[in-house]
Structure formats: structure tokens, C-alpha cells
C-alpha positions as CSV (number, residue, x, y, z in Angstrom):
1,X,0.0,0.0,0.0
2,X,1.4,3.4,-0.9
3,X,2.1,6.0,1.8
4,X,-0.2,8.9,2.5
5,X,0.5,12.3,0.9
6,X,-1.1,15.7,1.3
7,X,-2.1,17.9,-1.6
8,X,1.4,19.1,-1.9
9,X,2.9,15.7,-2.2
10,X,4.4,15.6,1.3
11,X,4.4,12.2,2.9
12,X,2.1,12.1,6.0
13,X,2.8,9.9,9.0
14,X,0.1,8.9,11.5
15,X,0.5,6.9,14.7
16,X,-2.7,5.0,14.7
17,X,-3.6,1.9,16.6
18,X,-5.6,-0.9,15.0
19,X,-7.6,-3.5,17.0
20,X,-10.6,-5.7,16.7
21,X,-12.5,-5.1,20.0
22,X,-15.3,-6.9,21.8
23,X,-18.2,-4.7,23.1
24,X,-16.7,-4.2,26.5
25,X,-13.3,-3.5,25.1
26,X,-14.8,-0.9,22.7
27,X,-16.6,0.9,25.6
28,X,-13.4,0.9,27.7
29,X,-11.4,2.3,24.8
30,X,-13.7,5.3,24.4
31,X,-14.3,5.8,28.2
32,X,-12.7,8.9,29.6
33,X,-9.5,8.5,31.6
34,X,-8.1,10.4,34.6
35,X,-6.3,12.7,32.1
36,X,-9.4,13.0,30.0
37,X,-12.4,13.5,32.3
38,X,-15.9,12.7,31.1
39,X,-16.7,16.4,30.9
40,X,-14.1,16.8,28.2
41,X,-15.5,15.9,24.8
42,X,-13.6,13.9,22.2
43,X,-14.3,13.7,18.5
44,X,-15.3,10.3,17.2
45,X,-15.7,9.3,13.5
46,X,-17.7,6.1,12.9
47,X,-17.2,4.8,9.3
48,X,-19.7,2.2,8.1
49,X,-18.8,0.8,4.7
50,X,-21.2,0.0,1.9
51,X,-21.8,-3.2,0.1
52,X,-19.1,-4.6,-2.2
53,X,-16.3,-3.6,0.2
54,X,-14.2,-6.2,2.0
55,X,-12.6,-5.5,5.3
56,X,-9.2,-4.4,3.9
57,X,-10.8,-2.0,1.4
58,X,-13.0,-0.6,4.2
59,X,-10.1,0.0,6.5
60,X,-8.2,1.7,3.8
61,X,-11.1,4.0,2.9
62,X,-11.6,4.9,6.6
63,X,-7.9,5.7,7.0
64,X,-8.1,7.8,3.8
65,X,-11.0,9.8,5.1
66,X,-9.3,10.2,8.5
67,X,-6.1,11.5,6.8
68,X,-7.8,13.7,4.1
69,X,-10.0,15.4,6.7
70,X,-7.1,15.8,9.2
71,X,-9.5,14.3,11.7
72,X,-8.5,15.0,15.3
73,X,-10.1,12.2,17.3
74,X,-10.8,8.5,17.3
75,X,-11.7,6.9,13.9
76,X,-13.7,3.8,14.2
77,X,-14.5,1.3,11.4
78,X,-17.8,-0.6,11.9
79,X,-17.3,-3.5,9.6
80,X,-19.9,-6.0,8.7
81,X,-19.3,-9.2,6.7
82,X,-19.5,-8.1,3.1
83,X,-18.8,-10.6,0.3
84,X,-17.0,-7.8,-1.6
85,X,-18.6,-8.9,-4.8
86,X,-21.2,-6.9,-6.7
87,X,-22.9,-10.1,-7.8
88,X,-23.5,-11.1,-4.2
89,X,-25.6,-8.0,-3.3
90,X,-28.4,-10.1,-1.7
91,X,-25.8,-11.8,0.6
92,X,-24.5,-8.4,1.6
93,X,-28.0,-7.0,2.1
94,X,-28.7,-9.9,4.6
95,X,-25.4,-9.5,6.3
96,X,-25.8,-5.8,6.8
97,X,-29.3,-6.3,8.2
98,X,-28.0,-8.9,10.6
99,X,-25.3,-6.4,11.8
100,X,-27.7,-3.5,12.3
101,X,-28.4,-4.2,15.9
102,X,-24.7,-4.2,16.7
103,X,-24.3,-0.8,15.1
104,X,-27.2,0.6,17.1
105,X,-25.5,-0.8,20.3
106,X,-22.2,1.0,19.4
107,X,-23.9,4.3,18.7
């Protein structure tokens, strides 16, 4: 994968962590810490990919949006099991519907 560059061609570097989290781990990751009390707001971007996007493509697109927008906060990919194939739309439709309740729980 090529590196990230700004509009002037300068290479951008980001220190971002990647992790697949359970529900409790996700809530802990977003919970305020002693250095970041609950009263202090933090920016969160939740990216939900469309059909015909596999996990790797979705992660790449989220990182691209995060970088292009110079987002200052936590970027979260909510991934559901897409087949990543336009001929499998009905499968993706069913998988996204089955994932809907989990998205509601996250938000």
C-alpha cells in the first residue's frame, strides 16, 4: 500500500492503533481516563462501509477519510461481513441487516 501524501505531495505519517474489539473493550477504549475526564468531549468518527467492500478496502477507505480530513479524534470502522462482490448483493444485504443491531449498540 502506498504511503499517504497531502495535496502538496508531502508524505504524511500517522501513529494510529488498530484493534478488533469486543463490546466491553470498545466501551473501555472510548471511556474517559483520569487525564481526559468525562466532561471533556472527544471527537469520534464512525465509518460504516457500503456493500461490495471487503474488510481491507473498508479499513483503507476509513484511513483515507481520516487523513484527508485531518481528523482529530478516534476513527472507528464498523465492519460487517460483506462478500466484496457486486454479484453477491443479496448476501451483503442480509449480512448488513444482521449487523444492524450491533451498530445501534455501538452508537
